[in-house]
C-alpha positions, 0 to 999 in steps of 0.5 A, a space after each residue: 684275125 680276118 686281116 691275118 687270114 688275108 696275109 700281111 705286107 711288111 715294108 722293110 727298110 734295109 741298110 743304105 751302106 753299113 749292114 750293121 744298121 739293119 734292125 733285129 726286127 727287120 731280120 726276123 721278118 725277112 726270115 719269117 715271111 713266106 717270100 720277099 719282093 725285092 727291087 734287085 734279087 742279086 743285091 738283096 741276096 748279098 744282104 740275106 747271105 750276110 745274115 744267114 737268111 734263106 728265103 724265097 725272092 721275087 723280083 719287083 722293079 719299075 719295069 714289072 711293078 704293075 703285073 707283079 703287084 697283081 701276082 703279089 696281091 693274089 698271094 696275100 689274099 691266100 694268107 701269105 706274109 710278104 716283105 717288100 724291100 728296095 735296094 737300100 733304105 726305106 722302100 717306096 721312097 723313089 723305089 717301086 711299091 706304090 702300086 702294090 700299097 694302093 692295091 693292098 688298101 683296096 683289098 683291105 690287106 694289112 700293111 705293117 711299115 718298119 722304121 729304118 734307114 733313109 739317106 735323105 733324113 740321115 743326111 739332113 740330121 747332120 747338115 747343120 741346116 734348119 730341119 724342122 720344115 723341109 721338102 723332099 724333091 727326089 732326084 733332080 731332072 736329068 734334062 737341063 730345062 726341066 731341072 732349071 724350071 724346077 729350081 727356079 720354082 723353088 727359089 723362094 721356098 722357105 723350107 729346107 730342100 732335099 735332092 738326090 743327084 748323080 755324080 755325072 750331073 752334080 757339077 751342072 746341077 750346082 751351076 744351075 742352083 747358082 743361076 736359078 736360085 742364088 750363088 750365095 745360098 748355103 748348100 750341103 753335099 752329103 756323099 756315101 752316107 753310112 759308107 766308108 767314104 762318107 763325107 758331109 760338106 757345106 758352103 755357099 753354092 759358088 764356093 761349093 762348085 769350086 770345092 767340088 771341081 778341085 777334086 773329083 773324089 769329092 763327088 763320087 758315089 751317091 749324093 744328096 744335095 740339101 739347100 737352105 730355105 729362102 730367107 725373107 729380107 728383114 724390113 728395117 721400117 720401124 713403127 710410128 710408136 718408136 719414132 714418137 718416142 724418139 721425137 719426144 726424147 730428142 727435145 731434151 737430148 742429142 741425136 746420139 743419146 736420143 737414138 740410144 735411149 729410144 733403142 733401149 726403151 723399145 729393145 731394138 737395134 740402135 744402128 737400125 734406128 739411126 739409119 731410119 732416123 737419118 733416112 726419114 730426116 733426109 726425106 723430111 718425114 721427121 
């Protein structure tokens, strides 16, 4: 009850393209709160008008976030219920609001986050790339050196990597991925997720660049880059136990038969075993 008296801040995700993706719960909160803190009032008004919602809007963007957060905290202290929304998707992720959230915790003001749309997660789910471990890096830096330094630092990142990128820099960013990471690294470009011109396409980095260059329509709109994680080279060195078995069998069978039987006993690739046998034979190890 004490938390309710001090007001509540709701973090309300909004559609990233298709307005039908908004939840009933989100609509109810946008209707019932005392005011809505919006990153862009005009943009949010379009959403509210579509669902016949009338409510007070207050602007909170990256330019006025510090001062506006203090203003909103005062309203929350007075018992107001406030909804925080961004232009699209889940607030705070690359959008204003982190200062307000921190102040809410400081003043023990209740925060209620709603689940909802997120372009990065939506794209990842359809990418076909391993998604149980991933890192989200936000927008790629606009300056080439900073961008290249970041990409190089992620060259051996084993988790799937997610970036946002602008249509104005996408071609150069793909070139930088080729140069700093690997021309053969598999990447996916997701464009205009949930919108009319949505597309998702995957290819090796150098082939992706060629595909994009063939048609500028392929990189119009909002873009997400998903990069497959670094795969550590598999070692072909086999254990001493495998070679001991091979040597014992070799006393009775031909090289080919010994390799086949040893591979079956230890459940390993006969080709890898054969290559190692030949290599060790050349090196006079066996």
